[in-house]
N, C-alpha and C positions, 0 to 999 in steps of 0.2 A: 604433595606441594610442588609448585613450579620450580624448576632449576634454571640455571642461566641458559637462556636460548642461544642457539647457534646463529652464525652470521647470516645464514640464509633465512632462517625464521624471523630474525630481527628485521631483516630487509622486507620480507613478505608482509609482516604486521605493521611496519612503520612506513617506510619509504614508498613501497608498492601501493599501499592503501592511500597515501597521500597523492600520488600520481594519478591513481584512478579517480579520486574525488575531484582533482583539478581538471581532469579531462572531461568528466561527466558535467561539471559546472560550466565549462566553456562551451560544451555542445548545447547545453540547456539555454545558455545565454543567447547563442545564436539562433536557436529555434524560437525563443520568445521574441527576439527582435524581428525575425521573419513573420511571426504570427501577429505582432502588432502593426504590421504594414497593412493589414486587411481591417478596414474600419467597418463596424457595424452599421447595417443600414438604418435609415431614419425610420422612426415610428410612423406607420401610415394609418393606423386604425386609431379612432377616437376612444377615450376611455369608455369601458363598458362593464356590465356585470354589476355584482353586489359587493360593496366594501368600499374602502378608502382608498383613493388613488395616491399610493406612496411607493414610488420605485425603490427606495432605500429599503423599506421594510421587506419588499419582494426579494430583493438582493440577499439580504441577510437569511431570510427564510429559505431561499434557494441553496445558499451555501450550506446551511446546517441540515439541510433535508437528508443528507447521507446519515445523520445521526438519529433520524426519526422514522424508524421503520413502519410506524402506523400511518405515515403520511402518504405513502405510495402503495397502490394495491399490489404491485409486484413483490413487495417486501411484506406487506400486511398479511397476505394470504399464503406466503412462503417464508414463515418465520425460521424454519430450519436452515434454509439456504443463507438467510440473513446471518444467522448465528455463525455459519461456516465462514462467511465473508469477514465477520468480526474477528474470529479466532485466527483466520489466515493472515490478515493484516496486522494484527497484534504480533503475530510470529515474525513478520518481516521487521517490525520496528525493533523487536527484541533481538533478532539476529544482527541487525545493523549496529544497534547500541553495543552489543557485545565486541564488535570489532573496534570500537573506541575504548571500552573498558579494559580489555584485556591488555593492550599495549601501553595505555596511558594512565590507567588507574587500577591495576591488579589487586591492589590492597582491598578494594571494595568486595571483591569476590572472596579473598581470603579471610576477611573480618566479618563478612556477612554471609553465612551459609544459606539463609533464606533467600538471598538475591539469586545465588546459583540455582536453588530450586525453583524460584520464580521464572528464571530465564528458561530453564529446561522444560518447565510446564508449558510455557508459552510456544516455544519452538517445537516441542514435541506434539503438542496440540496441532500446531500448524502443519506439521508433518502428516498427521492422520487426516486432516482436511484435504492436504495436498493429493493424498491417495485416493480419497473419496472423489475429488474432482477428476482425477486421472480416469477413475472407473467410469465416472459419468460421461466424460468427453469421449472415451474410446467406445463405451458400451451404447450410447445413445446415437441413433441413426440421424437425429436432427442436429446434435451437437457435432458429429463428424462432418455433416454437410456445410456447416458454417465455420469450421475450424481451419486454420492455416498451419503450415509447418511451424511458423513462430509460436503459434498457441502451444502445440505440443512441446516444442524445445523449451519455451519460457516455463511451463508448468513443471516439466521434468527437473529442469535446472533448479527451480525453487525448492521442489520437495526433497531433492538429494541435499541441497544446501542446509535445509532445516535439520536434517540428520546430523550433519558435522557440526552445526551450531549447537545442538543439544549436547553432543560429545565434547565440544570445546569449552563449554561453560565453566567446568571445574577449573580450567587453565592448568591442567596437570600434565607435565612433561616427563613424569618418572617413568612411564612405559614407552617413551619415544616421542617424537615430534610429528609423526605422520598425520594425526588428527588435526592439530592446529595448522600445519602447513596446508593441508588440503582446504580447510575452512577459510584461511585467508586468501589462498590463490583463487578460490572459487567467489569469494567476497570481491576481489579486484576485478575478476573477469565479470561478475554481475554488475558491478558499477559502471564499467566501460560498455557493457552490451545494452543495458537498460534504456539509454536514450535512443537506440535504434530499434528497440523492439515495442510490442504493443503494451508492454508493461508501463511504459511512459504515458499512458492514458491519464494518470494522475496530474500530468503537467497541465493538461487542458482543462481539467475539472474547474479550477477558479475562474477561468475565462468563460467557458460555455455556461456555467451556472450564473455567472454575473449577467450576461446578455438575456438569459431566459428569464431570471428573477426580475431584471429592470423592465423588460417588455411586459410580463404578466403583472407585475406590481403596478405599472402605470395604467394597465386596463382595469385595475381594481378586482381582478379575480385571483390574485396570488398574494399572500396565502390563501389557500382555499378554505372556504367556510362551508361547514355542514349546515343544511337547512334546519331551522328549528323544528322540533317535533310538535305537530298540532296538537292543541288541547283536546284531550280525550282520545288521541290517536295511539 
């Protein structure tokens, strides 16, 4: 059971996290303001292809494409990599959620052991995927050729962070505060580092998929339609 936290743990789990969140939000706002300065080019091609010319439908399909592995060849033919993607990002969500539950709603973990188990399963699974990704990135000549120092650092940071999130989930300080302190310090660093790393690619996802879906939707070729199977084919 958790005991009364020290002043440093209280600072790390409350004030430091709040500072890190505000810092990240300010950087993101500035980046989005900068991004919106660049207007998308006007569509120059007339509507073509088979289908109904509905940009809005194309935009919605483009946004939801990430949840439809069957819609892209890269995920349809490599379902294991897509499964790793899902587990890894669910682990990120769980680890971030924990950073709110532990300081602001510890009773949820105390009263619901299944929630602790769920959080540990998600972050533990993400750790395994992180190790698999590290092996792939270090072991593949192609991956090494396209990787930057930030790729290695970010992946290593996340993988280690998952370990401490898994250990921190029970919110038990009876054996000392080292695990929780490390988890919260890493979380704060993670929040402030992300806006400057390639991890922030998700910030651009809504914008890039919006323009892609709008353009392809207007041309009447997105969402893609599979050709009907000929009779007797």
